[in-house]
ChimeraX commands (.cxc) that place a marker at each C-alpha (Angstrom):
marker #1 position 16.33,44.97,-9.90 radius 0.5
marker #1 position 17.01,41.25,-9.50 radius 0.5
marker #1 position 19.38,39.17,-11.60 radius 0.5
marker #1 position 16.42,37.50,-13.29 radius 0.5
marker #1 position 14.83,40.85,-14.16 radius 0.5
marker #1 position 18.09,42.13,-15.65 radius 0.5
marker #1 position 18.41,38.92,-17.66 radius 0.5
marker #1 position 14.83,39.17,-18.93 radius 0.5
marker #1 position 15.34,42.79,-20.00 radius 0.5
marker #1 position 18.49,41.84,-21.89 radius 0.5
marker #1 position 16.78,38.91,-23.62 radius 0.5
marker #1 position 13.88,41.18,-24.58 radius 0.5
marker #1 position 16.32,43.69,-26.07 radius 0.5
marker #1 position 18.10,40.96,-28.05 radius 0.5
marker #1 position 14.78,39.73,-29.41 radius 0.5
marker #1 position 13.81,43.26,-30.45 radius 0.5
marker #1 position 17.11,43.88,-32.21 radius 0.5
marker #1 position 16.90,40.65,-34.18 radius 0.5
marker #1 position 13.29,41.34,-35.14 radius 0.5
marker #1 position 14.34,44.72,-36.51 radius 0.5
marker #1 position 17.21,43.08,-38.40 radius 0.5
marker #1 position 14.81,40.60,-39.98 radius 0.5
marker #1 position 12.37,43.37,-40.95 radius 0.5
marker #1 position 14.79,45.87,-42.51 radius 0.5
marker #1 position 15.60,45.91,-46.21 radius 0.5
marker #1 position 18.94,47.60,-45.53 radius 0.5
marker #1 position 21.84,45.16,-45.34 radius 0.5
marker #1 position 24.09,47.57,-43.36 radius 0.5
marker #1 position 21.30,48.20,-40.85 radius 0.5
marker #1 position 20.68,44.47,-40.43 radius 0.5
marker #1 position 24.40,43.93,-39.89 radius 0.5
marker #1 position 24.63,46.67,-37.26 radius 0.5
marker #1 position 21.58,45.39,-35.38 radius 0.5
marker #1 position 22.91,41.83,-35.42 radius 0.5
marker #1 position 26.31,42.97,-34.18 radius 0.5
marker #1 position 24.80,44.51,-31.09 radius 0.5
marker #1 position 22.43,41.57,-30.54 radius 0.5
marker #1 position 25.29,39.07,-30.80 radius 0.5
marker #1 position 27.36,40.86,-28.17 radius 0.5
marker #1 position 24.39,41.03,-25.80 radius 0.5
marker #1 position 23.52,37.40,-26.53 radius 0.5
marker #1 position 26.94,36.10,-25.50 radius 0.5
marker #1 position 26.93,38.24,-22.36 radius 0.5
marker #1 position 23.38,37.11,-21.55 radius 0.5
marker #1 position 24.44,33.47,-21.91 radius 0.5
marker #1 position 27.22,33.94,-19.38 radius 0.5
marker #1 position 24.86,35.77,-17.04 radius 0.5
marker #1 position 22.18,33.08,-17.34 radius 0.5
marker #1 position 24.71,30.35,-16.55 radius 0.5
marker #1 position 25.90,32.22,-13.46 radius 0.5
marker #1 position 22.36,32.82,-12.22 radius 0.5
marker #1 position 21.42,29.21,-12.84 radius 0.5
marker #1 position 24.47,27.91,-10.95 radius 0.5
marker #1 position 23.24,29.61,-7.78 radius 0.5
marker #1 position 19.87,27.87,-7.83 radius 0.5
marker #1 position 19.07,24.58,-6.08 radius 0.5
marker #1 position 19.69,21.58,-8.32 radius 0.5
marker #1 position 15.98,20.83,-8.76 radius 0.5
marker #1 position 15.30,24.40,-9.96 radius 0.5
marker #1 position 18.07,24.74,-12.51 radius 0.5
marker #1 position 17.53,25.11,-16.23 radius 0.5
marker #1 position 16.89,21.87,-18.05 radius 0.5
marker #1 position 18.66,20.51,-21.11 radius 0.5
marker #1 position 16.28,20.34,-24.07 radius 0.5
marker #1 position 16.31,18.95,-27.60 radius 0.5
marker #1 position 14.44,21.27,-29.98 radius 0.5
marker #1 position 13.79,20.10,-33.52 radius 0.5
marker #1 position 13.13,22.13,-36.63 radius 0.5
marker #1 position 12.19,20.72,-40.03 radius 0.5
marker #1 position 14.12,22.06,-43.02 radius 0.5
marker #1 position 11.91,21.06,-45.96 radius 0.5
marker #1 position 12.29,21.29,-49.70 radius 0.5
marker #1 position 15.22,21.75,-52.04 radius 0.5
marker #1 position 16.90,24.20,-49.65 radius 0.5
marker #1 position 16.60,21.86,-46.66 radius 0.5
marker #1 position 20.13,20.50,-46.80 radius 0.5
marker #1 position 21.75,23.91,-47.40 radius 0.5
marker #1 position 19.76,25.63,-44.65 radius 0.5
marker #1 position 20.44,22.88,-42.12 radius 0.5
marker #1 position 24.16,23.16,-42.95 radius 0.5
marker #1 position 23.93,26.93,-42.48 radius 0.5
marker #1 position 22.37,26.53,-39.02 radius 0.5
marker #1 position 24.84,23.79,-38.13 radius 0.5
marker #1 position 27.80,26.07,-38.82 radius 0.5
marker #1 position 26.47,29.11,-36.95 radius 0.5
marker #1 position 25.11,27.26,-33.92 radius 0.5
marker #1 position 28.21,25.15,-33.37 radius 0.5
marker #1 position 30.32,28.31,-33.50 radius 0.5
marker #1 position 28.55,29.58,-30.38 radius 0.5
marker #1 position 29.99,26.67,-28.42 radius 0.5
marker #1 position 26.94,26.25,-26.19 radius 0.5
marker #1 position 24.80,23.69,-28.06 radius 0.5
marker #1 position 25.12,20.43,-29.97 radius 0.5
marker #1 position 23.59,20.34,-33.43 radius 0.5
marker #1 position 22.55,17.20,-35.31 radius 0.5
marker #1 position 21.37,17.05,-38.93 radius 0.5
marker #1 position 19.24,14.13,-40.03 radius 0.5
marker #1 position 17.66,13.41,-43.43 radius 0.5
marker #1 position 13.89,13.38,-43.50 radius 0.5
marker #1 position 12.36,10.16,-44.77 radius 0.5
marker #1 position 10.00,11.91,-47.17 radius 0.5
marker #1 position 12.62,13.60,-49.39 radius 0.5
marker #1 position 16.29,13.48,-50.31 radius 0.5
marker #1 position 17.08,17.17,-49.70 radius 0.5
marker #1 position 14.85,17.85,-46.70 radius 0.5
marker #1 position 16.46,17.73,-43.28 radius 0.5
marker #1 position 15.57,17.67,-39.61 radius 0.5
marker #1 position 17.70,19.79,-37.31 radius 0.5
marker #1 position 18.07,18.74,-33.68 radius 0.5
marker #1 position 19.63,21.25,-31.31 radius 0.5
marker #1 position 20.58,20.04,-27.82 radius 0.5
marker #1 position 21.49,22.35,-24.97 radius 0.5
marker #1 position 20.22,24.34,-22.05 radius 0.5
marker #1 position 16.94,25.90,-23.11 radius 0.5
marker #1 position 18.09,29.53,-23.11 radius 0.5
marker #1 position 21.18,28.59,-25.14 radius 0.5
marker #1 position 19.12,26.70,-27.73 radius 0.5
marker #1 position 16.69,29.60,-28.13 radius 0.5
marker #1 position 19.57,32.06,-28.54 radius 0.5
marker #1 position 21.26,29.82,-31.12 radius 0.5
marker #1 position 18.10,29.65,-33.23 radius 0.5
marker #1 position 17.65,33.43,-32.99 radius 0.5
marker #1 position 21.18,34.14,-34.17 radius 0.5
marker #1 position 21.05,31.62,-37.03 radius 0.5
marker #1 position 17.70,32.99,-38.22 radius 0.5
marker #1 position 19.07,36.52,-38.27 radius 0.5
marker #1 position 22.27,35.58,-40.10 radius 0.5
marker #1 position 20.29,33.60,-42.65 radius 0.5
marker #1 position 18.34,36.77,-43.37 radius 0.5
marker #1 position 21.63,38.61,-43.90 radius 0.5
marker #1 position 22.83,35.82,-46.20 radius 0.5
marker #1 position 19.70,36.06,-48.34 radius 0.5
marker #1 position 20.07,39.83,-48.63 radius 0.5
marker #1 position 23.76,39.52,-49.50 radius 0.5
marker #1 position 22.96,36.89,-52.14 radius 0.5
marker #1 position 20.43,39.22,-53.76 radius 0.5
marker #1 position 23.04,41.99,-53.85 radius 0.5
marker #1 position 25.67,39.68,-55.38 radius 0.5
marker #1 position 23.27,38.45,-58.07 radius 0.5
marker #1 position 22.91,42.06,-59.23 radius 0.5
marker #1 position 26.66,42.62,-59.60 radius 0.5
marker #1 position 28.48,42.16,-62.89 radius 0.5
marker #1 position 30.21,39.06,-61.53 radius 0.5
marker #1 position 26.98,37.58,-60.23 radius 0.5
marker #1 position 25.01,38.20,-63.40 radius 0.5
marker #1 position 27.78,36.66,-65.49 radius 0.5
marker #1 position 28.06,33.59,-63.27 radius 0.5
marker #1 position 24.32,32.92,-63.30 radius 0.5
marker #1 position 23.76,33.73,-66.98 radius 0.5
marker #1 position 26.30,31.09,-68.01 radius 0.5
marker #1 position 24.73,28.40,-65.83 radius 0.5
marker #1 position 21.99,25.83,-66.26 radius 0.5
marker #1 position 19.04,25.96,-63.83 radius 0.5
marker #1 position 20.64,23.24,-61.73 radius 0.5
marker #1 position 23.97,25.09,-61.70 radius 0.5
marker #1 position 22.25,28.35,-60.74 radius 0.5
marker #1 position 20.80,26.62,-57.70 radius 0.5
marker #1 position 24.23,25.21,-56.87 radius 0.5
marker #1 position 25.74,28.70,-57.11 radius 0.5
marker #1 position 23.12,30.10,-54.73 radius 0.5
marker #1 position 23.51,27.21,-52.32 radius 0.5
marker #1 position 27.30,27.55,-52.40 radius 0.5
marker #1 position 27.08,31.28,-51.67 radius 0.5
marker #1 position 24.79,30.66,-48.69 radius 0.5
marker #1 position 26.92,27.94,-47.12 radius 0.5
marker #1 position 30.16,29.84,-47.72 radius 0.5
marker #1 position 28.55,32.84,-46.01 radius 0.5
marker #1 position 27.72,30.64,-43.00 radius 0.5
marker #1 position 31.20,29.17,-42.72 radius 0.5
marker #1 position 32.86,32.58,-42.78 radius 0.5
marker #1 position 30.28,34.15,-40.45 radius 0.5
marker #1 position 30.77,31.22,-38.06 radius 0.5
marker #1 position 34.47,32.05,-37.84 radius 0.5
marker #1 position 33.53,35.57,-36.82 radius 0.5
marker #1 position 31.04,34.27,-34.23 radius 0.5
marker #1 position 33.79,32.16,-32.66 radius 0.5
marker #1 position 36.08,35.16,-32.51 radius 0.5
marker #1 position 33.34,37.28,-30.97 radius 0.5
marker #1 position 32.72,34.66,-28.32 radius 0.5
marker #1 position 36.43,34.34,-27.57 radius 0.5
marker #1 position 36.70,38.10,-27.08 radius 0.5
marker #1 position 33.80,38.26,-24.64 radius 0.5
marker #1 position 34.89,35.16,-22.72 radius 0.5
marker #1 position 38.50,36.28,-22.42 radius 0.5
marker #1 position 37.41,39.54,-20.82 radius 0.5
marker #1 position 34.57,38.21,-18.68 radius 0.5
marker #1 position 35.00,37.94,-14.90 radius 0.5
marker #1 position 37.43,35.13,-14.09 radius 0.5
marker #1 position 34.85,33.44,-11.86 radius 0.5
marker #1 position 32.70,32.75,-14.92 radius 0.5
marker #1 position 35.15,30.12,-16.14 radius 0.5
marker #1 position 34.20,27.41,-13.65 radius 0.5
marker #1 position 30.49,28.01,-14.20 radius 0.5
marker #1 position 30.81,27.70,-17.98 radius 0.5
marker #1 position 33.06,24.65,-17.76 radius 0.5
marker #1 position 30.59,22.94,-15.42 radius 0.5
marker #1 position 27.70,23.73,-17.77 radius 0.5
marker #1 position 29.62,22.43,-20.78 radius 0.5
marker #1 position 30.53,19.23,-18.93 radius 0.5
marker #1 position 26.91,18.66,-17.91 radius 0.5
marker #1 position 25.80,19.00,-21.52 radius 0.5
marker #1 position 28.55,16.61,-22.69 radius 0.5
marker #1 position 27.50,14.02,-20.10 radius 0.5
marker #1 position 23.85,14.36,-21.17 radius 0.5
marker #1 position 24.74,13.85,-24.84 radius 0.5
marker #1 position 27.01,10.89,-24.06 radius 0.5
marker #1 position 24.17,9.23,-22.15 radius 0.5
marker #1 position 21.28,10.08,-24.47 radius 0.5
marker #1 position 22.98,10.25,-27.88 radius 0.5
marker #1 position 26.15,8.12,-27.86 radius 0.5
marker #1 position 28.25,8.01,-31.00 radius 0.5
marker #1 position 27.29,11.40,-32.41 radius 0.5
marker #1 position 29.59,12.61,-35.18 radius 0.5
marker #1 position 29.91,15.95,-36.94 radius 0.5
marker #1 position 29.49,16.31,-40.70 radius 0.5
marker #1 position 31.44,18.56,-43.03 radius 0.5
marker #1 position 29.78,20.98,-45.42 radius 0.5
marker #1 position 30.21,20.65,-49.17 radius 0.5
marker #1 position 30.01,24.06,-50.70 radius 0.5
marker #1 position 32.74,24.76,-53.23 radius 0.5
marker #1 position 31.29,26.22,-56.43 radius 0.5
marker #1 position 33.48,28.94,-57.96 radius 0.5
marker #1 position 32.54,32.61,-57.92 radius 0.5
marker #1 position 29.49,32.16,-55.69 radius 0.5
marker #1 position 31.58,30.56,-52.96 radius 0.5
marker #1 position 34.15,33.34,-53.06 radius 0.5
marker #1 position 31.42,35.99,-52.93 radius 0.5
marker #1 position 29.62,34.22,-50.10 radius 0.5
marker #1 position 32.85,33.97,-48.12 radius 0.5
marker #1 position 33.46,37.69,-48.53 radius 0.5
marker #1 position 29.89,38.52,-47.52 radius 0.5
marker #1 position 30.14,36.26,-44.49 radius 0.5
marker #1 position 33.32,38.05,-43.47 radius 0.5
marker #1 position 31.39,41.31,-43.46 radius 0.5
marker #1 position 28.43,39.94,-41.49 radius 0.5
marker #1 position 28.16,41.64,-38.12 radius 0.5
marker #1 position 28.20,39.09,-35.33 radius 0.5
marker #1 position 29.15,41.18,-32.31 radius 0.5
marker #1 position 32.94,41.11,-32.50 radius 0.5
marker #1 position 33.18,44.08,-30.11 radius 0.5
marker #1 position 35.70,44.43,-27.33 radius 0.5
marker #1 position 34.62,44.64,-23.69 radius 0.5
marker #1 position 37.22,46.37,-21.57 radius 0.5
marker #1 position 38.17,46.30,-17.93 radius 0.5
marker #1 position 37.78,42.58,-17.24 radius 0.5
marker #1 position 40.24,39.79,-16.60 radius 0.5
marker #1 position 40.80,36.96,-19.03 radius 0.5
marker #1 position 39.36,33.53,-18.35 radius 0.5
marker #1 position 41.88,30.80,-17.73 radius 0.5
marker #1 position 42.26,28.34,-20.58 radius 0.5
marker #1 position 41.22,24.77,-20.09 radius 0.5
marker link #1:1,2 radius 0.2
marker link #1:2,3 radius 0.2
marker link #1:3,4 radius 0.2
marker link #1:4,5 radius 0.2
marker link #1:5,6 radius 0.2
marker link #1:6,7 radius 0.2
marker link #1:7,8 radius 0.2
marker link #1:8,9 radius 0.2
marker link #1:9,10 radius 0.2
marker link #1:10,11 radius 0.2
marker link #1:11,12 radius 0.2
marker link #1:12,13 radius 0.2
marker link #1:13,14 radius 0.2
marker link #1:14,15 radius 0.2
marker link #1:15,16 radius 0.2
marker link #1:16,17 radius 0.2
marker link #1:17,18 radius 0.2
marker link #1:18,19 radius 0.2
marker link #1:19,20 radius 0.2
marker link #1:20,21 radius 0.2
marker link #1:21,22 radius 0.2
marker link #1:22,23 radius 0.2
marker link #1:23,24 radius 0.2
marker link #1:24,25 radius 0.2
marker link #1:25,26 radius 0.2
marker link #1:26,27 radius 0.2
marker link #1:27,28 radius 0.2
marker link #1:28,29 radius 0.2
marker link #1:29,30 radius 0.2
marker link #1:30,31 radius 0.2
marker link #1:31,32 radius 0.2
marker link #1:32,33 radius 0.2
marker link #1:33,34 radius 0.2
marker link #1:34,35 radius 0.2
marker link #1:35,36 radius 0.2
marker link #1:36,37 radius 0.2
marker link #1:37,38 radius 0.2
marker link #1:38,39 radius 0.2
marker link #1:39,40 radius 0.2
marker link #1:40,41 radius 0.2
marker link #1:41,42 radius 0.2
marker link #1:42,43 radius 0.2
marker link #1:43,44 radius 0.2
marker link #1:44,45 radius 0.2
marker link #1:45,46 radius 0.2
marker link #1:46,47 radius 0.2
marker link #1:47,48 radius 0.2
marker link #1:48,49 radius 0.2
marker link #1:49,50 radius 0.2
marker link #1:50,51 radius 0.2
marker link #1:51,52 radius 0.2
marker link #1:52,53 radius 0.2
marker link #1:53,54 radius 0.2
marker link #1:54,55 radius 0.2
marker link #1:55,56 radius 0.2
marker link #1:56,57 radius 0.2
marker link #1:57,58 radius 0.2
marker link #1:58,59 radius 0.2
marker link #1:59,60 radius 0.2
marker link #1:60,61 radius 0.2
marker link #1:61,62 radius 0.2
marker link #1:62,63 radius 0.2
marker link #1:63,64 radius 0.2
marker link #1:64,65 radius 0.2
marker link #1:65,66 radius 0.2
marker link #1:66,67 radius 0.2
marker link #1:67,68 radius 0.2
marker link #1:68,69 radius 0.2
marker link #1:69,70 radius 0.2
marker link #1:70,71 radius 0.2
marker link #1:71,72 radius 0.2
marker link #1:72,73 radius 0.2
marker link #1:73,74 radius 0.2
marker link #1:74,75 radius 0.2
marker link #1:75,76 radius 0.2
marker link #1:76,77 radius 0.2
marker link #1:77,78 radius 0.2
marker link #1:78,79 radius 0.2
marker link #1:79,80 radius 0.2
marker link #1:80,81 radius 0.2
marker link #1:81,82 radius 0.2
marker link #1:82,83 radius 0.2
marker link #1:83,84 radius 0.2
marker link #1:84,85 radius 0.2
marker link #1:85,86 radius 0.2
marker link #1:86,87 radius 0.2
marker link #1:87,88 radius 0.2
marker link #1:88,89 radius 0.2
marker link #1:89,90 radius 0.2
marker link #1:90,91 radius 0.2
marker link #1:91,92 radius 0.2
marker link #1:92,93 radius 0.2
marker link #1:93,94 radius 0.2
marker link #1:94,95 radius 0.2
marker link #1:95,96 radius 0.2
marker link #1:96,97 radius 0.2
marker link #1:97,98 radius 0.2
marker link #1:98,99 radius 0.2
marker link #1:99,100 radius 0.2
marker link #1:100,101 radius 0.2
marker link #1:101,102 radius 0.2
marker link #1:102,103 radius 0.2
marker link #1:103,104 radius 0.2
marker link #1:104,105 radius 0.2
marker link #1:105,106 radius 0.2
marker link #1:106,107 radius 0.2
marker link #1:107,108 radius 0.2
marker link #1:108,109 radius 0.2
marker link #1:109,110 radius 0.2
marker link #1:110,111 radius 0.2
marker link #1:111,112 radius 0.2
marker link #1:112,113 radius 0.2
marker link #1:113,114 radius 0.2
marker link #1:114,115 radius 0.2
marker link #1:115,116 radius 0.2
marker link #1:116,117 radius 0.2
marker link #1:117,118 radius 0.2
marker link #1:118,119 radius 0.2
marker link #1:119,120 radius 0.2
marker link #1:120,121 radius 0.2
marker link #1:121,122 radius 0.2
marker link #1:122,123 radius 0.2
marker link #1:123,124 radius 0.2
marker link #1:124,125 radius 0.2
marker link #1:125,126 radius 0.2
marker link #1:126,127 radius 0.2
marker link #1:127,128 radius 0.2
marker link #1:128,129 radius 0.2
marker link #1:129,130 radius 0.2
marker link #1:130,131 radius 0.2
marker link #1:131,132 radius 0.2
marker link #1:132,133 radius 0.2
marker link #1:133,134 radius 0.2
marker link #1:134,135 radius 0.2
marker link #1:135,136 radius 0.2
marker link #1:136,137 radius 0.2
marker link #1:137,138 radius 0.2
marker link #1:138,139 radius 0.2
marker link #1:139,140 radius 0.2
marker link #1:140,141 radius 0.2
marker link #1:141,142 radius 0.2
marker link #1:142,143 radius 0.2
marker link #1:143,144 radius 0.2
marker link #1:144,145 radius 0.2
marker link #1:145,146 radius 0.2
marker link #1:146,147 radius 0.2
marker link #1:147,148 radius 0.2
marker link #1:148,149 radius 0.2
marker link #1:149,150 radius 0.2
marker link #1:150,151 radius 0.2
marker link #1:151,152 radius 0.2
marker link #1:152,153 radius 0.2
marker link #1:153,154 radius 0.2
marker link #1:154,155 radius 0.2
marker link #1:155,156 radius 0.2
marker link #1:156,157 radius 0.2
marker link #1:157,158 radius 0.2
marker link #1:158,159 radius 0.2
marker link #1:159,160 radius 0.2
marker link #1:160,161 radius 0.2
marker link #1:161,162 radius 0.2
marker link #1:162,163 radius 0.2
marker link #1:163,164 radius 0.2
marker link #1:164,165 radius 0.2
marker link #1:165,166 radius 0.2
marker link #1:166,167 radius 0.2
marker link #1:167,168 radius 0.2
marker link #1:168,169 radius 0.2
marker link #1:169,170 radius 0.2
marker link #1:170,171 radius 0.2
marker link #1:171,172 radius 0.2
marker link #1:172,173 radius 0.2
marker link #1:173,174 radius 0.2
marker link #1:174,175 radius 0.2
marker link #1:175,176 radius 0.2
marker link #1:176,177 radius 0.2
marker link #1:177,178 radius 0.2
marker link #1:178,179 radius 0.2
marker link #1:179,180 radius 0.2
marker link #1:180,181 radius 0.2
marker link #1:181,182 radius 0.2
marker link #1:182,183 radius 0.2
marker link #1:183,184 radius 0.2
marker link #1:184,185 radius 0.2
marker link #1:185,186 radius 0.2
marker link #1:186,187 radius 0.2
marker link #1:187,188 radius 0.2
marker link #1:188,189 radius 0.2
marker link #1:189,190 radius 0.2
marker link #1:190,191 radius 0.2
marker link #1:191,192 radius 0.2
marker link #1:192,193 radius 0.2
marker link #1:193,194 radius 0.2
marker link #1:194,195 radius 0.2
marker link #1:195,196 radius 0.2
marker link #1:196,197 radius 0.2
marker link #1:197,198 radius 0.2
marker link #1:198,199 radius 0.2
marker link #1:199,200 radius 0.2
marker link #1:200,201 radius 0.2
marker link #1:201,202 radius 0.2
marker link #1:202,203 radius 0.2
marker link #1:203,204 radius 0.2
marker link #1:204,205 radius 0.2
marker link #1:205,206 radius 0.2
marker link #1:206,207 radius 0.2
marker link #1:207,208 radius 0.2
marker link #1:208,209 radius 0.2
marker link #1:209,210 radius 0.2
marker link #1:210,211 radius 0.2
marker link #1:211,212 radius 0.2
marker link #1:212,213 radius 0.2
marker link #1:213,214 radius 0.2
marker link #1:214,215 radius 0.2
marker link #1:215,216 radius 0.2
marker link #1:216,217 radius 0.2
marker link #1:217,218 radius 0.2
marker link #1:218,219 radius 0.2
marker link #1:219,220 radius 0.2
marker link #1:220,221 radius 0.2
marker link #1:221,222 radius 0.2
marker link #1:222,223 radius 0.2
marker link #1:223,224 radius 0.2
marker link #1:224,225 radius 0.2
marker link #1:225,226 radius 0.2
marker link #1:226,227 radius 0.2
marker link #1:227,228 radius 0.2
marker link #1:228,229 radius 0.2
marker link #1:229,230 radius 0.2
marker link #1:230,231 radius 0.2
marker link #1:231,232 radius 0.2
marker link #1:232,233 radius 0.2
marker link #1:233,234 radius 0.2
marker link #1:234,235 radius 0.2
marker link #1:235,236 radius 0.2
marker link #1:236,237 radius 0.2
marker link #1:237,238 radius 0.2
marker link #1:238,239 radius 0.2
marker link #1:239,240 radius 0.2
marker link #1:240,241 radius 0.2
marker link #1:241,242 radius 0.2
marker link #1:242,243 radius 0.2
marker link #1:243,244 radius 0.2
marker link #1:244,245 radius 0.2
marker link #1:245,246 radius 0.2
marker link #1:246,247 radius 0.2
marker link #1:247,248 radius 0.2
marker link #1:248,249 radius 0.2
marker link #1:249,250 radius 0.2
marker link #1:250,251 radius 0.2
view
């Protein structure tokens, strides 16, 4: 089996796991499926970079900019959610822009090598599903019912939005830790490949999108934020050890 065939089989498995996670009504099952998919996704990203580095320059993977519209009242919150998760992967650059047709709608621009961008969207979609399920569970708890019952319709929306964004911020911390674990125990030769790929992306962004800045999420809203943070901590994002490999040198 060739490197490309192994990579394609792994990507197919990741896709299948995330589809199952999105289809299940069981939060623990979705978490377990996402945990395995995340581990495979990070490993697949390293593998894809190594395979690509061995190709002639004119045959290597291209950097792309894939946009997704985030419409409606949830547009800002969902774009912030994706921003947090995708940036935690460390392989893509994410830009949020307001849409001209509404104050809360957003456009999300994700820049990176095509396989990295696709993987980032897949992971964010799956974790958003987990966040929605966790929010539903929290709303049925004594704390959740009390918090929402005492709120106006606008405040209820703010509670739900705060829960979702807090979930993303905490889950993003776990994604970063998962990535660190896999990278530290990957073959040492992977370091130069990943550094070169990161530098190429940085040069592309500097040339095509100079002056990009990152925004900070506003999410603090009492009990919902605390509950969302706790749920995000429990989200499975592949923080699984891989043994028998040397640590990558730090840069």
